[in-house]
C-alpha positions in Angstrom: 140.7 171.1 79.4 138.1 173.2 76.7 139.0 175.9 74.9 137.1 179.0 75.2 137.5 182.4 73.2 139.6 185.0 74.8 138.1 188.1 76.1 140.2 190.9 76.8 137.5 192.8 79.0 138.3 190.7 81.8 142.1 190.7 80.8 142.1 194.8 81.5 139.7 194.1 84.7 142.2 191.7 86.1 145.0 193.5 85.5 143.8 196.8 87.1 142.7 195.1 89.9 146.0 193.2 90.6 147.8 196.3 90.5 145.6 197.8 92.8 146.0 194.9 95.3 149.9 195.4 94.4 149.7 198.6 95.3 147.9 198.2 98.4 150.2 195.6 100.0 153.4 198.1 99.3 151.5 201.0 100.8 150.4 198.2 104.1 154.2 197.2 104.0 155.4 200.5 104.2 157.2 200.6 100.6 155.2 203.1 99.4 153.5 206.0 101.2 150.1 205.9 99.2 147.0 208.4 100.2 143.9 206.3 101.0 142.1 207.7 98.3 144.1 206.8 95.6 143.3 203.3 95.2 139.7 203.7 94.4 139.9 205.8 91.1 142.4 203.6 89.8 139.9 200.6 90.4 136.9 202.5 88.8 139.0 203.4 86.1 140.0 200.0 85.4 137.0 198.3 85.6 135.5 201.1 83.2 138.2 200.9 80.7 137.6 196.9 80.9 134.0 197.5 80.1 135.0 199.8 77.4 137.3 197.3 75.7 134.4 194.5 76.5 132.0 196.5 74.9 134.2 197.5 71.6 134.9 193.1 71.2 131.7 192.6 71.5 130.6 195.0 68.8 133.6 193.6 66.7 132.8 189.8 66.9 129.1 190.5 66.1 130.1 192.6 62.8 132.2 190.2 62.0 129.4 187.1 62.7 127.0 189.5 60.6 129.5 189.4 57.6 130.5 185.9 57.7 126.6 184.9 57.7 126.0 187.5 54.8 128.9 186.1 52.9 127.6 182.5 53.3 124.3 183.2 52.3 125.5 185.2 49.4 127.8 181.9 48.1 124.3 179.9 47.8 
């Protein structure tokens, strides 16, 4: 299996949607009495947080690539 770079935005998105799914499952089984509109803000908030994390990750990696290129060109 080929290695791939870690993407924390996808991790946050997956965890938030997993949490929303577990809460929905608990509500449907009768363990928790959750209003129907409580899961939607959780999912939307989790996806928004995932987008923010993804943007920050992209910015950091782009800055690191730029620094590596600058450092490599100045070493010549």
